[in-house]
C-alpha positions as CSV (number, residue, x, y, z in Angstrom):
1,M,74.2,141.3,93.7
2,K,71.9,138.8,93.0
3,S,68.4,139.6,95.0
4,I,67.5,137.2,97.6
5,E,63.9,137.3,96.2
6,Q,65.0,135.5,93.2
7,D,66.7,132.6,95.1
8,A,65.3,129.3,96.0
9,T,63.0,129.1,99.2
10,Q,64.8,129.3,102.4
11,H,63.6,127.7,105.4
12,V,64.0,129.9,108.3
13,A,63.6,129.2,112.1
14,V,63.2,132.2,114.4
15,V,64.2,131.3,118.1
16,H,63.2,133.7,120.9
17,P,61.7,133.4,124.0
18,G,59.3,135.9,123.8
19,S,56.1,135.7,121.7
20,L,55.9,139.2,120.8
21,M,59.6,139.3,119.5
22,R,59.0,136.2,117.7
23,H,56.1,137.5,115.9
24,A,57.9,141.0,115.2
25,L,60.8,139.0,113.5
26,T,58.6,136.5,111.6
27,T,56.5,139.5,110.2
28,I,59.7,141.5,109.1
29,L,61.4,138.3,107.3
30,G,58.1,137.5,105.9
31,E,58.5,140.2,103.6
32,F,60.9,138.1,101.5
33,R,58.7,136.2,99.3
34,N,61.2,133.2,99.2
35,L,61.7,132.7,103.1
36,S,59.4,129.7,104.4
37,I,59.4,130.9,108.5
38,T,59.0,129.0,111.5
39,S,59.5,130.0,115.0
40,V,59.8,128.5,118.4
41,P,60.5,129.5,122.0
42,S,63.8,127.8,122.5
43,L,66.6,125.6,120.6
44,E,65.9,122.6,122.7
45,E,62.3,122.6,120.8
46,L,64.1,123.7,117.3
47,R,66.2,120.6,118.1
48,E,63.1,118.4,118.3
49,D,61.7,119.7,115.1
50,I,64.9,119.1,113.3
51,D,65.0,115.6,114.5
52,N,61.6,115.5,113.5
53,D,63.2,116.3,109.9
54,T,61.5,119.6,109.7
55,P,63.5,121.7,106.9
56,T,65.7,124.4,108.3
57,D,68.3,126.2,106.6
58,I,68.7,129.2,108.7
59,V,68.6,129.7,112.2
60,L,68.0,133.7,113.7
61,V,68.4,133.0,117.6
62,S,68.3,135.2,120.6
63,I,71.3,134.5,122.7
64,D,70.6,134.2,126.5
65,D,72.8,131.5,128.0
66,V,75.9,131.4,125.8
67,Q,77.2,128.3,127.1
68,Q,74.1,126.4,126.5
69,D,73.4,127.8,123.5
70,I,76.4,127.2,122.0
71,A,76.0,123.5,123.0
72,N,72.5,123.5,121.2
73,L,73.6,125.2,118.2
74,T,76.8,123.0,117.9
75,M,74.3,119.9,118.1
76,L,72.3,121.5,115.5
77,R,75.1,122.2,113.1
78,D,76.4,118.6,113.5
79,H,72.8,117.2,112.5
80,N,72.8,119.8,109.5
81,P,76.4,120.9,108.6
82,A,75.3,123.5,106.1
83,L,73.0,125.3,108.5
84,K,73.5,129.0,108.7
85,I,73.4,130.9,112.2
86,L,72.4,134.4,112.8
87,A,72.7,135.2,116.6
88,L,71.1,138.2,118.3
89,S,71.8,139.8,121.7
90,H,71.3,142.7,123.6
91,H,75.1,142.8,124.5
92,Y,78.2,140.7,123.7
93,E,81.2,140.4,125.9
94,L,84.4,139.5,123.6
95,E,84.7,136.2,124.9
96,D,81.0,135.5,124.0
97,L,82.0,136.5,120.5
98,F,84.8,134.6,120.7
99,A,83.0,131.3,121.8
100,L,80.4,131.8,119.6
101,F,82.6,132.2,116.1
102,K,84.6,129.4,117.4
103,I,81.6,127.3,116.4
104,N,81.8,128.8,113.1
105,I,78.4,130.9,113.3
106,D,77.7,133.2,110.2
107,G,76.7,136.4,112.0
108,A,76.2,138.2,115.6
109,L,74.0,141.2,115.5
110,L,72.6,143.5,118.3
111,D,69.1,142.9,118.6
112,D,68.5,146.8,118.4
113,V,69.2,146.6,114.9
114,S,66.6,148.4,111.9
115,Q,64.4,146.4,109.8
116,N,66.5,147.2,106.7
117,T,69.6,146.0,108.7
118,L,68.2,142.6,109.7
119,K,67.1,142.1,105.5
120,L,70.5,143.2,104.7
121,A,72.3,140.8,106.9
122,F,69.9,137.8,105.2
123,R,71.1,139.0,101.9
124,M,75.0,139.1,103.2
125,L,74.4,135.4,104.8
126,K,73.2,134.3,101.2
127,E,76.4,135.5,99.8
128,G,78.6,133.8,102.4
129,Q,79.6,136.8,104.3
130,K,80.3,137.1,108.2
131,L,78.3,139.7,110.2
132,F,79.5,141.2,113.4
133,P,77.6,143.6,115.8
134,S,78.0,147.3,115.3
135,N,79.8,148.0,118.9
136,L,82.7,145.5,117.8
137,A,85.0,148.2,117.7
138,Q,84.0,149.5,121.0
139,V,84.3,146.1,122.6
140,L,87.9,145.4,120.9
141,M,89.2,148.9,122.0
142,A,87.8,148.5,125.9
143,R,89.9,145.1,125.8
144,I,92.9,147.0,124.1
145,D,92.6,149.6,126.8
146,N,92.1,147.8,129.6
147,P,93.6,144.0,129.0
148,C,93.3,143.0,132.8
149,M,90.0,144.8,133.1
150,P,88.5,143.8,136.4
151,F,84.7,142.9,136.5
152,P,82.7,146.0,137.4
153,T,81.5,145.9,141.1
154,D,80.8,148.7,143.5
155,I,79.7,146.3,146.7
156,P,82.4,145.5,149.0
157,D,82.7,141.7,149.5
158,D,81.5,141.6,153.1
159,E,78.3,143.4,152.2
160,V,77.2,140.7,149.7
161,D,74.6,138.8,151.4
162,L,73.1,135.8,149.1
163,T,70.1,133.9,150.1
164,H,70.5,130.1,150.4
165,R,68.6,129.5,147.2
166,E,70.9,131.9,145.5
167,Q,73.7,130.3,146.9
168,E,72.3,126.9,145.4
169,I,71.8,128.7,141.7
170,L,75.3,130.2,141.8
171,Q,76.9,127.0,142.4
172,C,74.7,125.4,139.6
173,L,76.0,128.6,137.6
174,E,79.4,127.7,138.1
175,N,78.9,124.4,136.4
176,G,77.5,126.0,133.2
177,E,74.1,124.9,133.9
178,S,71.2,126.3,131.6
179,N,67.9,127.9,133.5
180,K,65.9,125.2,132.2
181,R,68.4,122.7,133.9
182,I,68.7,124.6,137.1
183,A,64.7,124.7,137.2
184,I,64.7,121.2,137.0
185,R,67.3,120.3,139.5
186,L,65.6,122.6,142.0
187,D,62.1,121.9,141.2
188,I,61.4,125.5,140.4
189,T,60.0,127.4,137.5
190,E,62.5,128.8,134.9
191,A,61.0,132.2,135.5
192,T,61.7,132.0,139.2
193,V,65.3,131.2,138.5
194,K,65.8,133.9,135.9
195,V,64.5,136.4,138.9
196,H,67.3,134.6,141.5
197,V,69.7,135.1,138.7
198,K,68.9,138.7,138.1
199,S,69.1,138.9,142.1
200,I,72.7,137.6,142.4
201,L,74.1,139.6,139.3
202,R,72.9,143.0,141.1
203,K,74.1,141.5,144.5
204,I,77.9,140.9,143.4
205,G,78.3,143.5,141.0
206,V,78.7,142.0,137.8
207,D,76.8,141.8,134.4
208,N,76.4,138.4,133.4
209,R,76.3,134.8,134.3
210,T,79.8,133.9,133.1
211,Q,81.1,136.4,135.3
212,A,79.1,135.6,138.2
213,A,80.5,132.2,137.6
214,I,84.2,133.3,137.3
215,W,83.5,135.6,140.7
216,S,82.1,132.6,142.6
217,L,85.3,130.4,141.8
218,R,87.4,133.2,142.8
219,Q,85.7,133.2,146.2
220,R,86.4,129.8,146.6
221,T,90.3,130.7,146.6
222,R,89.8,132.5,149.6
223,P,89.4,132.0,153.4
224,M,85.5,130.8,154.0
225,T,84.7,133.7,156.1
226,H,82.2,135.5,153.8
227,K,79.0,135.2,154.7
228,Y,77.6,134.7,151.3
229,F,79.4,131.4,151.4
230,P,77.5,128.4,153.0
231,A,79.2,126.9,155.8
232,A,79.0,123.3,154.4
233,P,78.1,122.0,150.5
234,C,74.3,122.4,149.8
235,A,72.2,119.8,148.3
236,V,73.0,120.7,144.7
237,H,76.8,120.9,145.5
238,R,76.9,117.4,146.9
239,C,74.5,116.2,144.1
240,L,76.9,117.6,141.5
241,H,80.2,116.5,143.6
242,P,79.6,113.4,145.3
243,S,83.1,113.1,146.6
244,A,82.3,116.6,148.3
């Protein structure tokens, strides 16, 4: 197999919200002599760089908000059809993997991979290989064993008590809004949004924002008697649905 070190220079963009992780990933990949590496905290910033003609061949991106990340990655790929995309995440739901590979990403890895594995992944990308997370078999087997597996929750509905702000944010999650968009809409910081989202997930007993959105939509099919539902549409809901 031809060594990546013998190939022409490739321009890699490392996308991760944490400066420490961006530095660590950049350092690891810096051991390849033929990689030119830049780093940014978000896909939105990377899109601006690419719009300004910054050369980019490979994107190594930390997946946080799957829906929003997919939208941004799709726009990046539309701008550069040859762009290779390698996703990193702490955890993947099967639906997340389907959605990511539906837009033809080149690989998805867990973010606890070793340095050697990450280096090998870049060599395999160069060979045109698709990369899948090491726990894919467990994810598939869990779904086969429980095809209609309900979302995990140990919290009875009548004990769920969301604050007014959490209700607003949950309604935004239903509409697939990113943390950044929610922060702008509600005039709060992204860090505050993240704190509220974590609180919502804990209170309703689900693992991610997609499950939270589905949980919320399901509640709307029930009689409006639960205390976690606002008595009337909140300001955010009225803004998103003017006819409501």
